[in-house]
C-alpha positions as a Python dict, from the first residue, in 0.01 Angstrom:
ca = {
    (1, 'M'): (0, 0, 0),
    (2, 'T'): (231, -287, -109),
    (3, 'E'): (471, -109, 102),
    (4, 'S'): (324, -110, 400),
    (5, 'K'): (156, -475, 408),
    (6, 'T'): (535, -587, 363),
    (7, 'T'): (671, -386, 632),
    (8, 'Q'): (463, -531, 879),
    (9, 'T'): (590, -884, 824),
    (10, 'A'): (943, -1015, 871),
    (11, 'I'): (992, -1081, 451),
    (12, 'L'): (1352, -991, 394),
    (13, 'D'): (1309, -993, -38),
    (14, 'S'): (1011, -768, -137),
    (15, 'A'): (954, -1024, -455),
    (16, 'H'): (832, -1271, -180),
    (17, 'A'): (526, -1037, -186),
    (18, 'G'): (262, -1037, -417),
    (19, 'D'): (71, -1240, -658),
    (20, 'I'): (87, -1596, -645),
    (21, 'H'): (193, -1769, -974),
    (22, 'G'): (215, -2080, -975),
    (23, 'A'): (241, -2392, -1275),
    (24, 'L'): (-97, -2422, -1286),
    (25, 'G'): (-276, -2109, -1196),
    (26, 'S'): (-297, -1780, -1014),
    (27, 'I'): (-432, -1582, -717),
    (28, 'A'): (-441, -1207, -643),
    (29, 'R'): (-344, -1070, -359),
    (30, 'D'): (-621, -907, -253),
    (31, 'D'): (-803, -1236, -324),
    (32, 'T'): (-955, -1305, 19),
    (33, 'A'): (-1280, -1447, -120),
    (34, 'P'): (-1411, -1737, 60),
    (35, 'R'): (-1377, -2061, -191),
    (36, 'A'): (-1740, -2213, -133),
    (37, 'T'): (-1761, -2442, -445),
    (38, 'L'): (-1573, -2716, -538),
    (39, 'L'): (-1425, -2570, -831),
    (40, 'A'): (-1319, -2297, -662),
    (41, 'R'): (-1147, -2510, -426),
    (42, 'L'): (-988, -2672, -718),
    (43, 'K'): (-899, -2394, -878),
    (44, 'T'): (-729, -2279, -568),
    (45, 'L'): (-557, -2620, -512),
    (46, 'L'): (-432, -2610, -870),
    (47, 'A'): (-285, -2239, -795),
    (48, 'I'): (-108, -2383, -481),
    (49, 'V'): (39, -2721, -585),
    (50, 'G'): (392, -2734, -635),
    (51, 'P'): (629, -2712, -369),
    (52, 'G'): (487, -3053, -178),
    (53, 'L'): (539, -3222, -532),
    (54, 'I'): (847, -3080, -623),
    (55, 'V'): (1025, -3099, -257),
    (56, 'M'): (889, -3516, -254),
    (57, 'V'): (973, -3622, -583),
    (58, 'G'): (1265, -3411, -596),
    (59, 'D'): (1391, -3658, -261),
    (60, 'N'): (1366, -3943, -545),
    (61, 'D'): (1666, -3899, -652),
    (62, 'A'): (2003, -4069, -709),
    (63, 'G'): (2063, -4198, -381),
    (64, 'A'): (1696, -4314, -348),
    (65, 'F'): (1688, -4514, -671),
    (66, 'G'): (2038, -4642, -553),
    (67, 'T'): (1856, -4742, -209),
    (68, 'Y'): (1546, -4860, -311),
    (69, 'T'): (1677, -5069, -576),
    (70, 'Q'): (1943, -5221, -379),
    (71, 'A'): (1642, -5318, -94),
    (72, 'G'): (1468, -5504, -340),
    (73, 'Q'): (1776, -5711, -552),
    (74, 'N'): (1936, -5812, -195),
    (75, 'Y'): (1607, -5848, 35),
    (76, 'G'): (1334, -5905, -179),
    (77, 'T'): (1030, -5692, -67),
    (78, 'T'): (1085, -5760, 315),
    (79, 'L'): (1166, -5412, 351),
    (80, 'L'): (848, -5226, 219),
    (81, 'W'): (738, -5193, 568),
    (82, 'T'): (996, -4947, 671),
    (83, 'L'): (836, -4705, 381),
    (84, 'L'): (493, -4741, 545),
    (85, 'L'): (651, -4618, 888),
    (86, 'L'): (811, -4332, 694),
    (87, 'I'): (466, -4172, 575),
    (88, 'P'): (415, -3974, 898),
    (89, 'V'): (729, -3888, 914),
    (90, 'L'): (756, -3734, 607),
    (91, 'Y'): (427, -3550, 647),
    (92, 'V'): (505, -3413, 1001),
    (93, 'N'): (850, -3286, 925),
    (94, 'Q'): (727, -3124, 626),
    (95, 'E'): (430, -3001, 719),
    (96, 'M'): (612, -2823, 1048),
    (97, 'V'): (805, -2605, 745),
    (98, 'V'): (507, -2559, 546),
    (99, 'R'): (342, -2368, 837),
    (100, 'L'): (718, -2180, 939),
    (101, 'G'): (724, -2073, 548),
    (102, 'A'): (362, -1956, 504),
    (103, 'V'): (322, -1779, 863),
    (104, 'T'): (668, -1644, 896),
    (105, 'G'): (777, -1550, 535),
    (106, 'V'): (1128, -1617, 634),
    (107, 'G'): (1378, -1911, 515),
    (108, 'H'): (1452, -2156, 734),
    (109, 'A'): (1782, -2084, 784),
    (110, 'R'): (1745, -1739, 879),
    (111, 'L'): (1531, -1822, 1164),
    (112, 'I'): (1777, -2074, 1301),
    (113, 'F'): (2032, -1749, 1317),
    (114, 'E'): (1770, -1515, 1457),
    (115, 'R'): (1648, -1764, 1750),
    (116, 'F'): (1958, -1952, 1826),
    (117, 'G'): (2265, -1748, 1740),
    (118, 'K'): (2539, -1722, 1495),
    (119, 'F'): (2718, -2012, 1615),
    (120, 'W'): (2400, -2276, 1572),
    (121, 'G'): (2312, -2074, 1219),
    (122, 'A'): (2646, -2072, 1077),
    (123, 'F'): (2685, -2425, 1188),
    (124, 'S'): (2352, -2541, 1065),
    (125, 'V'): (2418, -2330, 711),
    (126, 'I'): (2819, -2448, 672),
    (127, 'D'): (2692, -2826, 706),
    (128, 'L'): (2396, -2775, 473),
    (129, 'L'): (2614, -2582, 199),
    (130, 'V'): (2879, -2876, 232),
    (131, 'L'): (2628, -3181, 228),
    (132, 'N'): (2423, -3052, -53),
    (133, 'A'): (2749, -2980, -232),
    (134, 'L'): (2839, -3338, -233),
    (135, 'T'): (2462, -3448, -292),
    (136, 'I'): (2456, -3245, -629),
    (137, 'V'): (2740, -3476, -756),
    (138, 'T'): (2560, -3757, -636),
    (139, 'E'): (2287, -3660, -893),
    (140, 'F'): (2532, -3602, -1189),
    (141, 'I'): (2687, -3950, -1059),
    (142, 'G'): (2332, -4072, -1126),
    (143, 'I'): (2309, -3901, -1427),
    (144, 'T'): (2632, -4070, -1568),
    (145, 'F'): (2485, -4411, -1513),
    (146, 'A'): (2140, -4320, -1675),
    (147, 'L'): (2385, -4191, -2011),
    (148, 'R'): (2564, -4479, -2013),
    (149, 'Y'): (2283, -4702, -2062),
    (150, 'L'): (2157, -4506, -2296),
    (151, 'G'): (2424, -4489, -2479),
    (152, 'V'): (2481, -4087, -2498),
    (153, 'S'): (2819, -3940, -2453),
    (154, 'Q'): (2902, -3901, -2084),
    (155, 'F'): (3068, -3560, -2156),
    (156, 'W'): (2822, -3403, -2367),
    (157, 'G'): (2497, -3526, -2172),
    (158, 'V'): (2643, -3425, -1862),
    (159, 'L'): (2733, -3060, -2018),
    (160, 'A'): (2365, -3048, -2142),
    (161, 'S'): (2217, -3171, -1832),
    (162, 'A'): (2411, -2849, -1641),
    (163, 'V'): (2278, -2583, -1876),
    (164, 'I'): (1911, -2738, -1838),
    (165, 'V'): (1951, -2742, -1507),
    (166, 'M'): (2057, -2389, -1490),
    (167, 'L'): (1849, -2238, -1743),
    (168, 'A'): (1522, -2370, -1600),
    (169, 'V'): (1562, -2141, -1275),
    (170, 'S'): (1774, -1840, -1433),
    (171, 'T'): (1486, -1753, -1666),
    (172, 'G'): (1365, -1492, -1363),
    (173, 'D'): (1010, -1611, -1415),
    (174, 'F'): (857, -1854, -1123),
    (175, 'R'): (576, -1969, -1299),
    (176, 'R'): (832, -2094, -1533),
    (177, 'F'): (1061, -2248, -1311),
    (178, 'E'): (718, -2438, -1142),
    (179, 'R'): (619, -2565, -1455),
    (180, 'F'): (949, -2716, -1571),
    (181, 'G'): (963, -2900, -1212),
    (182, 'I'): (610, -3011, -1239),
    (183, 'V'): (685, -3159, -1603),
    (184, 'L'): (975, -3354, -1420),
    (185, 'V'): (726, -3478, -1162),
    (186, 'A'): (527, -3630, -1436),
    (187, 'G'): (858, -3809, -1561),
    (188, 'S'): (907, -3970, -1224),
    (189, 'L'): (555, -4179, -1306),
    (190, 'L'): (812, -4361, -1569),
    (191, 'L'): (865, -4627, -1320),
    (192, 'V'): (488, -4699, -1309),
    (193, 'P'): (477, -4875, -1622),
    (194, 'V'): (781, -5096, -1539),
    (195, 'I'): (639, -5254, -1253),
    (196, 'L'): (346, -5320, -1465),
    (197, 'M'): (553, -5468, -1747),
    (198, 'V'): (731, -5677, -1484),
    (199, 'H'): (391, -5745, -1293),
    (200, 'P'): (577, -5865, -935),
    (201, 'P'): (308, -6064, -721),
    (202, 'L'): (72, -5764, -561),
    (203, 'G'): (-48, -6005, -257),
    (204, 'Q'): (335, -6040, -158),
    (205, 'I'): (391, -5649, -239),
    (206, 'A'): (66, -5586, 20),
    (207, 'A'): (172, -5807, 287),
    (208, 'D'): (539, -5708, 296),
    (209, 'F'): (410, -5313, 305),
    (210, 'F'): (161, -5359, 600),
    (211, 'V'): (325, -5613, 826),
    (212, 'P'): (685, -5545, 920),
    (213, 'K'): (967, -5842, 906),
    (214, 'M'): (1324, -5909, 853),
    (215, 'P'): (1480, -6112, 564),
    (216, 'Q'): (1579, -6442, 634),
    (217, 'D'): (1959, -6547, 662),
    (218, 'A'): (2045, -6178, 641),
    (219, 'K'): (2310, -6060, 818),
    (220, 'L'): (2134, -5824, 1119),
    (221, 'S'): (2396, -5553, 1083),
    (222, 'E'): (2405, -5501, 667),
    (223, 'V'): (1978, -5547, 720),
    (224, 'M'): (1993, -5234, 970),
    (225, 'L'): (2281, -5030, 756),
    (226, 'L'): (2020, -5033, 459),
    (227, 'I'): (1716, -4966, 673),
    (228, 'V'): (1892, -4634, 805),
    (229, 'A'): (2018, -4543, 435),
    (230, 'I'): (1620, -4576, 310),
    (231, 'V'): (1549, -4332, 632),
    (232, 'G'): (1843, -4086, 519),
    (233, 'T'): (1725, -4079, 174),
    (234, 'T'): (1371, -4054, 244),
    (235, 'V'): (1398, -3780, 518),
    (236, 'A'): (1694, -3540, 424),
    (237, 'P'): (1786, -3222, 544),
    (238, 'W'): (1781, -3030, 244),
    (239, 'Q'): (1393, -3080, 226),
    (240, 'L'): (1319, -2860, 493),
    (241, 'F'): (1504, -2549, 376),
    (242, 'F'): (1391, -2601, 31),
    (243, 'Q'): (1035, -2652, 95),
    (244, 'Q'): (1035, -2354, 356),
    (245, 'S'): (1198, -2117, 134),
    (246, 'Y'): (1015, -2236, -202),
    (247, 'I'): (675, -2122, -34),
    (248, 'V'): (813, -1789, 98),
    (249, 'D'): (911, -1768, -264),
    (250, 'K'): (591, -1873, -390),
    (251, 'R'): (430, -1628, -191),
    (252, 'I'): (170, -1904, -15),
    (253, 'T'): (-3, -1720, 352),
    (254, 'P'): (-149, -1904, 614),
    (255, 'R'): (-495, -1931, 453),
    (256, 'F'): (-389, -2150, 191),
    (257, 'I'): (-193, -2354, 430),
    (258, 'R'): (-468, -2626, 408),
    (259, 'Y'): (-408, -2650, 3),
    (260, 'E'): (-52, -2641, 75),
    (261, 'R'): (-97, -2976, 288),
    (262, 'M'): (-305, -3135, 14),
    (263, 'D'): (-19, -3061, -203),
    (264, 'L'): (239, -3226, 15),
    (265, 'C'): (28, -3582, 58),
    (266, 'I'): (-8, -3569, -326),
    (267, 'G'): (393, -3535, -329),
    (268, 'I'): (401, -3814, -85),
    (269, 'V'): (186, -4043, -256),
    (270, 'L'): (444, -3989, -538),
    (271, 'V'): (738, -4080, -363),
    (272, 'V'): (576, -4383, -211),
    (273, 'V'): (461, -4504, -540),
    (274, 'G'): (795, -4437, -665),
    (275, 'A'): (997, -4609, -410),
    (276, 'V'): (758, -4905, -379),
    (277, 'A'): (789, -4946, -752),
    (278, 'M'): (1138, -4993, -766),
    (279, 'I'): (1190, -5213, -448),
    (280, 'S'): (906, -5425, -588),
    (281, 'F'): (1027, -5477, -948),
    (282, 'C'): (1381, -5510, -859),
    (283, 'A'): (1272, -5817, -616),
    (284, 'A'): (1073, -6000, -907),
    (285, 'V'): (1325, -5934, -1171),
    (286, 'F'): (1620, -6070, -944),
    (287, 'A'): (1464, -6352, -782),
    (288, 'G'): (1656, -6634, -840),
    (289, 'K'): (1941, -6464, -1038),
    (290, 'P'): (2282, -6468, -1007),
    (291, 'E'): (2228, -6086, -909),
    (292, 'F'): (2026, -6146, -646),
    (293, 'G'): (2164, -6029, -332),
    (294, 'N'): (2513, -5888, -542),
    (295, 'Y'): (2378, -5533, -571),
    (296, 'T'): (2648, -5336, -770),
    (297, 'D'): (2436, -4978, -887),
    (298, 'A'): (2160, -4814, -1066),
    (299, 'L'): (2352, -4901, -1394),
    (300, 'G'): (2378, -5320, -1314),
    (301, 'T'): (1994, -5279, -1216),
    (302, 'A'): (1925, -5120, -1567),
    (303, 'V'): (2129, -5397, -1736),
    (304, 'G'): (1930, -5652, -1536),
    (305, 'L'): (1634, -5549, -1623),
    (306, 'E'): (1693, -5537, -1996),
    (307, 'T'): (1841, -5910, -1968),
    (308, 'Y'): (1531, -6058, -1792),
    (309, 'A'): (1256, -5837, -1856),
    (310, 'G'): (1317, -5650, -2190),
    (311, 'R'): (1468, -5353, -2322),
    (312, 'L'): (1193, -5119, -2317),
    (313, 'P'): (1166, -5173, -1908),
    (314, 'A'): (1505, -5073, -1895),
    (315, 'M'): (1512, -4773, -2102),
    (316, 'L'): (1207, -4661, -1887),
    (317, 'F'): (1437, -4727, -1583),
    (318, 'A'): (1717, -4539, -1684),
    (319, 'L'): (1509, -4221, -1822),
    (320, 'A'): (1338, -4210, -1480),
    (321, 'L'): (1693, -4218, -1305),
    (322, 'L'): (1786, -3886, -1549),
    (323, 'D'): (1462, -3733, -1455),
    (324, 'A'): (1504, -3750, -1069),
    (325, 'C'): (1881, -3659, -1083),
    (326, 'I'): (1818, -3361, -1288),
    (327, 'I'): (1506, -3278, -1030),
    (328, 'G'): (1694, -3370, -740),
    (329, 'A'): (1991, -3142, -855),
    (330, 'A'): (1791, -2852, -921),
    (331, 'A'): (1600, -2885, -598),
    (332, 'V'): (1930, -2908, -347),
    (333, 'S'): (2067, -2628, -550),
    (334, 'L'): (1781, -2402, -484),
    (335, 'A'): (1796, -2534, -107),
    (336, 'T'): (2149, -2404, -60),
    (337, 'A'): (2112, -2076, -303),
    (338, 'Y'): (1820, -1971, -79),
    (339, 'A'): (2002, -2053, 266),
    (340, 'I'): (2250, -1828, 154),
    (341, 'G'): (2024, -1531, 79),
    (342, 'D'): (1843, -1574, 371),
    (343, 'V'): (2162, -1562, 584),
    (344, 'F'): (2284, -1250, 450),
    (345, 'A'): (1979, -1087, 383),
    (346, 'V'): (2008, -1031, -7),
    (347, 'K'): (1772, -1072, -271),
    (348, 'H'): (1691, -1395, -324),
    (349, 'S'): (1377, -1483, -565),
    (350, 'L'): (1317, -1680, -865),
    (351, 'H'): (1123, -1352, -958),
    (352, 'R'): (1397, -1178, -1018),
    (353, 'K'): (1609, -1194, -1301),
    (354, 'P'): (1989, -1275, -1283),
    (355, 'W'): (2094, -975, -1325),
    (356, 'D'): (1858, -872, -1018),
    (357, 'A'): (1956, -1159, -740),
    (358, 'K'): (2326, -1192, -852),
    (359, 'G'): (2430, -1344, -559),
    (360, 'F'): (2157, -1599, -554),
    (361, 'Y'): (2191, -1719, -904),
    (362, 'S'): (2601, -1740, -839),
    (363, 'V'): (2549, -1931, -577),
    (364, 'Y'): (2304, -2173, -758),
    (365, 'C'): (2463, -2228, -1096),
    (366, 'G'): (2810, -2233, -921),
    (367, 'L'): (2705, -2527, -742),
    (368, 'I'): (2614, -2680, -1038),
    (369, 'V'): (2933, -2624, -1274),
    (370, 'L'): (3150, -2760, -961),
    (371, 'A'): (2920, -3077, -942),
    (372, 'A'): (2977, -3107, -1334),
    (373, 'V'): (3338, -3049, -1321),
    (374, 'L'): (3430, -3308, -1057),
    (375, 'V'): (3203, -3564, -1242),
    (376, 'L'): (3374, -3543, -1534),
    (377, 'T'): (3727, -3499, -1416),
    (378, 'P'): (3930, -3854, -1451),
    (379, 'G'): (4038, -3976, -1086),
    (380, 'T'): (3770, -3787, -866),
    (381, 'P'): (3702, -4103, -621),
    (382, 'L'): (3326, -4088, -696),
    (383, 'G'): (3236, -4405, -488),
    (384, 'L'): (3422, -4233, -165),
    (385, 'L'): (3198, -3898, -231),
    (386, 'T'): (2855, -4124, -254),
    (387, 'N'): (2997, -4263, 97),
    (388, 'A'): (3046, -3962, 233),
    (389, 'V'): (2739, -3803, 136),
    (390, 'Q'): (2528, -4083, 323),
    (391, 'T'): (2741, -4072, 600),
    (392, 'L'): (2717, -3715, 661),
    (393, 'A'): (2330, -3712, 547),
    (394, 'G'): (2297, -3957, 869),
    (395, 'V'): (2488, -3759, 1107),
    (396, 'L'): (2300, -3409, 1035),
    (397, 'L'): (1946, -3506, 974),
    (398, 'P'): (1921, -3536, 1372),
    (399, 'S'): (1978, -3183, 1452),
    (400, 'A'): (1781, -3027, 1144),
    (401, 'T'): (1493, -3215, 1301),
    (402, 'V'): (1557, -3075, 1674),
    (403, 'F'): (1584, -2703, 1511),
    (404, 'L'): (1272, -2766, 1332),
    (405, 'L'): (1082, -2922, 1607),
    (406, 'L'): (1187, -2575, 1858),
    (407, 'L'): (1101, -2350, 1599),
    (408, 'C'): (762, -2503, 1587),
    (409, 'N'): (728, -2412, 1919),
    (410, 'D'): (818, -2073, 1929),
    (411, 'R'): (489, -1861, 1987),
    (412, 'H'): (629, -1567, 1863),
    (413, 'I'): (749, -1692, 1536),
    (414, 'L'): (385, -1872, 1462),
    (415, 'G'): (136, -1745, 1693),
    (416, 'P'): (-182, -1963, 1675),
    (417, 'W'): (-19, -2194, 1448),
    (418, 'V'): (231, -2362, 1726),
    (419, 'N'): (284, -2731, 1732),
    (420, 'S'): (21, -2926, 1967),
    (421, 'T'): (128, -3130, 2276),
    (422, 'K'): (38, -3476, 2058),
    (423, 'L'): (255, -3339, 1754),
    (424, 'N'): (555, -3239, 1954),
    (425, 'L'): (499, -3611, 2194),
    (426, 'F'): (504, -3770, 1808),
    (427, 'T'): (804, -3556, 1683),
    (428, 'G'): (1000, -3566, 1977),
    (429, 'A'): (982, -3983, 1951),
    (430, 'V'): (1089, -3905, 1574),
    (431, 'V'): (1384, -3728, 1657),
    (432, 'A'): (1503, -3961, 1907),
    (433, 'G'): (1473, -4246, 1664),
    (434, 'L'): (1658, -4047, 1419),
    (435, 'V'): (1929, -4006, 1671),
    (436, 'M'): (1946, -4362, 1738),
    (437, 'L'): (1962, -4466, 1351),
    (438, 'S'): (2203, -4181, 1310),
    (439, 'V'): (2438, -4313, 1554),
    (440, 'I'): (2409, -4689, 1404),
    (441, 'L'): (2509, -4544, 1052),
    (442, 'T'): (2827, -4343, 1185),
    (443, 'A'): (2915, -4637, 1386),
    (444, 'A'): (2833, -4904, 1104),
    (445, 'V'): (3045, -4724, 855),
    (446, 'L'): (3346, -4616, 1101),
    (447, 'F'): (3332, -4969, 1197),
    (448, 'P'): (3247, -5224, 949),
    (449, 'D'): (3241, -5536, 1132),
    (450, 'L'): (3028, -5373, 1388),
    (451, 'G'): (2798, -5675, 1539),
    (452, 'E'): (2438, -5711, 1580),
    (453, 'T'): (2492, -5726, 1980),
    (454, 'W'): (2675, -5340, 1931),
    (455, 'I'): (2381, -5272, 1696),
    (456, 'I'): (2127, -5383, 1970),
    (457, 'G'): (2320, -5245, 2238),
    (458, 'I'): (2305, -4855, 2103),
    (459, 'L'): (1918, -4902, 2011),
    (460, 'I'): (1860, -4992, 2404),
    (461, 'G'): (2121, -4755, 2575),
    (462, 'G'): (2066, -4477, 2346),
    (463, 'S'): (1674, -4533, 2454),
    (464, 'V'): (1730, -4557, 2864),
    (465, 'L'): (1974, -4260, 2796),
    (466, 'A'): (1722, -4021, 2648),
    (467, 'L'): (1450, -4159, 2881),
    (468, 'A'): (1665, -4070, 3172),
    (469, 'I'): (1745, -3744, 3070),
    (470, 'T'): (1427, -3627, 2988),
    (471, 'A'): (1249, -3783, 3291),
    (472, 'A'): (1522, -3585, 3517),
    (473, 'V'): (1423, -3273, 3370),
    (474, 'K'): (1078, -3265, 3345),
    (475, 'L'): (1101, -3367, 3724),
    (476, 'Y'): (1325, -3059, 3799),
    (477, 'E'): (1066, -2836, 3578),
    (478, 'L'): (750, -2978, 3757),
    (479, 'S'): (929, -2908, 4086),
    (480, 'S'): (1013, -2526, 3939),
    (481, 'R'): (626, -2484, 3901),
    (482, 'R'): (509, -2632, 4204),
    (483, 'N'): (756, -2375, 4388),
    (484, 'A'): (679, -2074, 4208),
    (485, 'S'): (389, -1835, 4361),
    (486, 'F'): (182, -1768, 4139),
    (487, 'R'): (133, -1946, 3755),
    (488, 'F'): (106, -1705, 3455),
    (489, 'K'): (-205, -1770, 3264),
    (490, 'R'): (-247, -1691, 2870),
    (491, 'K'): (-528, -1554, 2746),
    (492, 'P'): (-691, -1714, 2490),
    (493, 'S'): (-593, -1561, 2147),
    (494, 'L'): (-872, -1399, 1943),
    (495, 'V'): (-665, -1325, 1648),
    (496, 'D'): (-791, -1530, 1316),
    (497, 'P'): (-488, -1762, 1192),
    (498, 'D'): (-533, -1736, 861),
    (499, 'S'): (-433, -1299, 891),
    (500, 'W'): (-192, -1391, 1149),
    (501, 'R'): (201, -1342, 1025),
    (502, 'M'): (525, -1328, 1190),
    (503, 'P'): (619, -969, 1312),
    (504, 'P'): (940, -855, 1167),
    (505, 'L'): (1236, -1040, 1311),
    (506, 'D'): (1382, -729, 1475),
    (507, 'R'): (1122, -691, 1706),
    (508, 'L'): (1094, -1013, 1803),
    (509, 'P'): (1174, -1093, 2185),
    (510, 'P'): (1487, -1348, 2241),
    (511, 'A'): (1439, -1722, 2225),
    (512, 'R'): (1362, -1873, 2575),
    (513, 'L'): (1493, -2229, 2521),
    (514, 'S'): (1323, -2485, 2878),
    (515, 'P'): (1615, -2655, 3057),
    (516, 'L'): (1529, -2983, 2854),
    (517, 'S'): (1590, -2820, 2488),
    (518, 'R'): (1932, -2673, 2648),
    (519, 'I'): (2055, -3007, 2766),
    (520, 'W'): (1956, -3179, 2434),
    (521, 'M'): (2112, -2886, 2233),
    (522, 'I'): (2435, -2956, 2439),
    (523, 'V'): (2441, -3318, 2393),
    (524, 'L'): (2345, -3277, 2029),
    (525, 'R'): (2616, -3025, 1967),
    (526, 'G'): (2866, -3244, 2120),
    (527, 'Y'): (2752, -3571, 1890),
    (528, 'L'): (2755, -3404, 1580),
    (529, 'V'): (3112, -3269, 1669),
    (530, 'V'): (3256, -3610, 1752),
    (531, 'A'): (3057, -3793, 1459),
    (532, 'A'): (3215, -3571, 1209),
    (533, 'G'): (3524, -3537, 1315),
    (534, 'L'): (3500, -3959, 1315),
    (535, 'V'): (3365, -3940, 984),
    (536, 'L'): (3590, -3723, 820),
    (537, 'L'): (3893, -3905, 981),
    (538, 'R'): (3765, -4251, 817),
    (539, 'I'): (3705, -4077, 463),
    (540, 'V'): (4100, -3912, 489),
    (541, 'Q'): (4190, -4258, 582),
    (542, 'L'): (3997, -4428, 282),
    (543, 'A'): (4154, -4172, 59),
    (544, 'T'): (4492, -4220, 155),
    (545, 'V'): (4455, -4606, 105),
    (546, 'G'): (4319, -4564, -231),
    (547, 'A'): (4596, -4309, -302),
}
């Protein structure tokens, strides 16, 4: 009976079908009873919770620690409002991959390959592999910062961290890994006592969180660059690939989407609490001190906390940084291993033992080993790698969101779960904003002396161009519809959304992109090629000068 059900869906690995065994509970595959009582709904939520928590807290990684503490130390709490604006962006992006994972039973990379062809599929996976590999390196850089402050040997500390990250995944027990992840999620709350000890002014925090404003007497180009960094570290491409594949691996189906949305919301609350805490206690600790406006790195933040707030807050911050880097390294590595497994249709599940999914675990462990070796190798340009990660993430972020939006409007994939018009309008605006911020980030890194006039010009010019192209194509589409002899009307679907699953991929008709989508895909392709080429050129130049 299990095989017959599996063959009616697009599931690539048979281990992705079966009972749900979460960190905090289990649900049998044939358990279709309604959750009529509050206790029943709570038990179901506890069994489902995990993907949203891990992906969100995993995003508060080494890069996030550096970005948020820099914002607080250099500009106080004046940039807190950026986090409020990012909350709906976080939810909308990740909610779309929740639906994709639960309804399709297939990872993000596989859907891109099947619906957009090998070129775009290879493009997205190669980019993901390179960017994720570099991101994992930054996680281990963060680990070295934490170890140096805690007085632990960097060599043995990095080695131990790498072994822990690999062992946590390689047990062949999904529930065991998720419990490991939930423990790390709880560890992220170490930032809460720090803000309580520092006790920054709550009224000022609330005002700056809800009322947008720019720092006074600050260079606009530098502030804009930091805002872009906040966006890039909060909404990262790997999150899309990780959460969709992890939901598939956890065997979550459409009838549990509501619970997974709640899981996601809890994760967003935790990630925002952590970000607000870091910005706020750094603003309070460094205000009026020589270090204010002179950010160095997370290690400098820990030292400053000890100097002005005491040893305990600094210790908690360093432990939280170590915790964040470990969960970040695990999540980003898993995102890559899942994607490779999807593309090549090989076994890729945490339910399988290492000898039963050799390729999947080899990719995961290989990335961890590579990152640890690079960080421990003398002479490795760690600062250059960190800059490369931030820049490439900014370049690739819009393309990931575009693919996500197109997939969530494909009725053959999502059936009754496709995006609504309102959601498409909001997500389209988000994509346009991400593209503009990505262009600014790329330009600012390539041309450090970029002036305020250029930044404002990019924003205005890009917005006008986007509106003009969109309006022209929409007029063309409306004209084509008016000239058509008839208009096809789809009969309302009577299928139950909670039981609808995407058919096997080989049974789906070819994807049909509208003229608007095709134009934007061409524009995006051209932008990515040019921007990535310029970024790589700049990195080579910096490496040559450094040598």
